[in-house]
N, C-alpha and C positions, 0 to 999 in steps of 0.2 A: 611766416608770411601768410600761409593758408589760414592760420588761426585769426589773424587780423582781418583778412578778407571775409571770413565767415561772419565775424561780429559786425563788420561794416554793412554787410548785406542784411543782417537782422535789424540793425538800426534803420536802414533805408526802407525796409519793408514795414517796420513798425510805425514810421512817421511818413505818411504819403505826401505831406507838404514838401518834403525834400525833393520829390520828383516833379513837383508842379512847374518849377522854373525850366527844367530841362524839357518837359513836355511842351511848354509854350514855345521854346526855341525850335524844337523839332517841327512843330506845326508851321511856324513862320518860315522855316527853311523850305519845307515842302511847298508852301504857298508861293514862294518867290522863285522856285526853280523854273528855269527856262531851257528849251532844247539846246543841246550842245552845238556850238558852232565849229566850223572847220579850221578857223584861224586861232592862233595862240595869242592871248592878250599878255602884254608886258606892262609892268608898272611904269608910269611916266615920272619924270623928275618932279612934276607938280604934285602927284599923289604921294611921293615920298616925303616931300616937304610938309604936306598936310598931315601925314602920319606922325612926323616928328613934332609938329605943332600941337597935335592932340595929346601926345605923350607928355610934352612939357606942361600943357594945361593941367593934366592929371597930377603931375608933381606939385605944381603951384597950389592946387586945391588941397592936396594931401598935407602939404606943409602948413597950411593955414588952419587945419583942424587941430583941436586941443590934443587929440590922441597921438598926434605925430611925435610929440616929445616922448611919450611912452614907447612908441615904436622905435624911435632912434636909440632910446635907452637900451632896449633888449638887443638891438643890432650890434651895439658896442661889445656885448658879452660874447659875440662870436669871434672877435679878434683876440683869441687867447690860445696859448699852447698848454695851459694848465688844465688839461683833461686827459683821460687815459685813451688817447688816440695814438696814431702812428708816430708822430713827432716825439711826444713825451716818452712813449714806450721805448723808442730807439735810444733816447738819451739815458733812460734808466738801465737799459741793457749794457751801456758803456760803463756803468757803475757796478756791474756784475751782480745785479739782483736776479734771483732765480725766476724762471718762467712760471713755476707753480705759485710762487709768492706774488708775482705781479697779477696773475689770474685771480688770486684770492682778493687782492686789494681792489681790482677792477670790479669783482663781484660785490665787495663791500660798498663801493660807490653806487652800484645799482640799488642795493638795499636802502642806503640812506636817501637816494633819489626817490624811491617809492615812499619813504617816510614823508618826504617833502610833498608828494602828491596827496597823501592821506591827510596831512594837516592843513591843506589849502582851504578846504571848505569851512572847517571850524575857525580858521584864522580870518577868513573873509566875513563870516557871521559875527565875529567878535569885534573886528576893527573896521570893516568896510573894505571895498576893493582897493581904493587908492592907498590907504594906510597899510593894508596887508602887503601890497606890492613893495612899499618902502621897507617894511620890516624884513621881507624876504631878500631883496637885493642887497640891503646893508648887512644882513647876516652873512651873506656870501662874501662880501668884502672883508668883514671881520675874520671869517674863517680862513681867508687866504693870507692873512698876516703871518700866521705860523709858517706857512709855506715860504714866504719871503725870508723869514728868520732862518729857515733851513738852508736856503741858498746863500745868504750873505753873512750869517753868524756862525752856524754850527757846521754846515756842509752836509749834503744829503747822504754821504757815505757814513757819517757819524751816527751812532745809535739814536742819540737825542734828535739829531737832524732828520733821520728817517721817520721817527715817530711824528715829528712836527709836519713833515712833508705829507705823509700818507694820511695822518689824522686830519690835517687841515683840508686836504683834497676831499676826503670822504664827507666831512661835515659841510663843506661848501656846496655839495650836491643838494642838500636839503633846501637851501635858499634858492638855488638855481632852478630846480624843478618846480618849486612852488611859484617862483616869480614867472616862469614860463607859462604856467597855466593861468595865473592871474592876468598877465598882460594879454594873452590870447583872448580871454573873456572880455577885457576892456576894449580891445579892438572890435570884437564882434558886436558888443553893445553899442559902441560909438557909430558903427556903420550899419546897424540893423535895418534902418529905414532909408539908407542912402541908395540912390538909383544905380550907382556904379560901385557898389561895395566890393564886388569881386576884383575889379580893376585896382582899387585903392589898397585892398588887402594884399594884392600881388606886389605892390610897391614896397610894403614892409619886408616881404620875402626877398625882394631884390636887394634891399639894404643889408639884410642878413647875409646873403650870398656874397656881396661885395666885401663885407667884413671878413667872411670866412676865407675868401681869396687872398685878402691882405695878410692873413695869418701865414699863408704859404709863402708869400713874398718876404715876410719877416724871417721865416726859417731859412729861406734862400740866402738872405743877407747875413744872418747869424747862424751859420750852418755848422760850426764846430761845437763839439760837446762842451768845451770850456766856455762857450758864449751862450749856452742855454739859459743861464741865470739872467742874462740881459733880456733875452726873449721873454722870460718869465716876468721880469720887471715891467716890460712894455705891456704884457698881458694884464698884469695887476693894475696898471695905470688906466688901461682901457676899461676894465670892469669898474674901477672907481669912478671914471668919467661917466659911465653909464648910470651909476648910482647918483651922481651929482645932477645929471640931466633929469633923472626921475624926480629928484627933489623939486626941480622947477615945475615939472608936471603936477606934482602933489600940491605945490603952492597955488597954482592956477586953479586946480580942482576944488581945493578946500579953503583957500584964502589964508591958510597958515600951515606951517610945517609941524610945530610942536603945540601940544595942548598947554594952556596956562595952568599953573598949580591949582587954581580954583576949580577948573574943569576936571582935573584929575581927582581932586578930593570929592567932587560931586559924583563922579563915576564910581569911586570906591564905596561911598556911602549909599 
C-alpha cells in the first residue's frame, strides 16, 4: 500500500496538470462559501426527485456513447467465480488441495497476469486498441475452455483435470489483465474531452460492482461444493457474453470484425 501511494505521489508531482482540476474546484468552493446558519437544512422530496432525474440522464447519455459497449463488456467479466478468490479457494479446499500448492498456483496467475500487462502495449501498437481488446478477451474465453473440460469431463481431482483447471486459469489471466488495461484506456480516450467524464467513468465502475455483487448472489444460490461447476458454467457464459458484446463494439468502431483475405495478404507482404 505504501509503495503504491509513493508512486502515485511521484506521478502527481511530475504532472501538475493532474492537480489543475482539483485546484479549480477548491477555488470555486472557497468562493461560494457562506457563513454557517443555525438551522439544519434537510433535502426536500423535490430535490431528491431532481437528483434521481440527473442520475437517469447520466445513464441515458452513457448508454448512447459508443464506448458503453466496451464498458458493459468488461463489467460482465466481474460476474465470475473463476478466479483465485475466496469462493474458488474454498471449493478447492474441499478437494483436498494443499495450501502451499494453492499459493503457488495463485502466484503463477499473478505472473501470467503481469505477462498480460507487458504485452499490452506491443499488442496495441501492432493491432490497434479495438482489435487488441478483441484478441485479449477472446484469448481469455479460449483459455477457460480447458477449465470447463476439467469440471465436466475429467473432474478437478483427476490429474488431467487438475492440469486443465490450473493451467487454463493461469493462461486466462494473460487475456484478462491485457483486456483490463486496453478497455480502461478506451474509456479514458472516449471521455477525455467530455465535460462530465468523472461521472460517466463512475457509471462503469457501478456496473462492475453490480456484476461483482451478482457473483456473490450466484454463490449463495449454488452454495454446495458439488454445485460449483454450475457456478463455473454461469461464469464462463458471462465471460463469453462479454466477448460477444465486445464484438458488437468492434464492429461499430471498425466497420468489420475480420479482415478480408486480401487485407491479410497485403499486411503480410
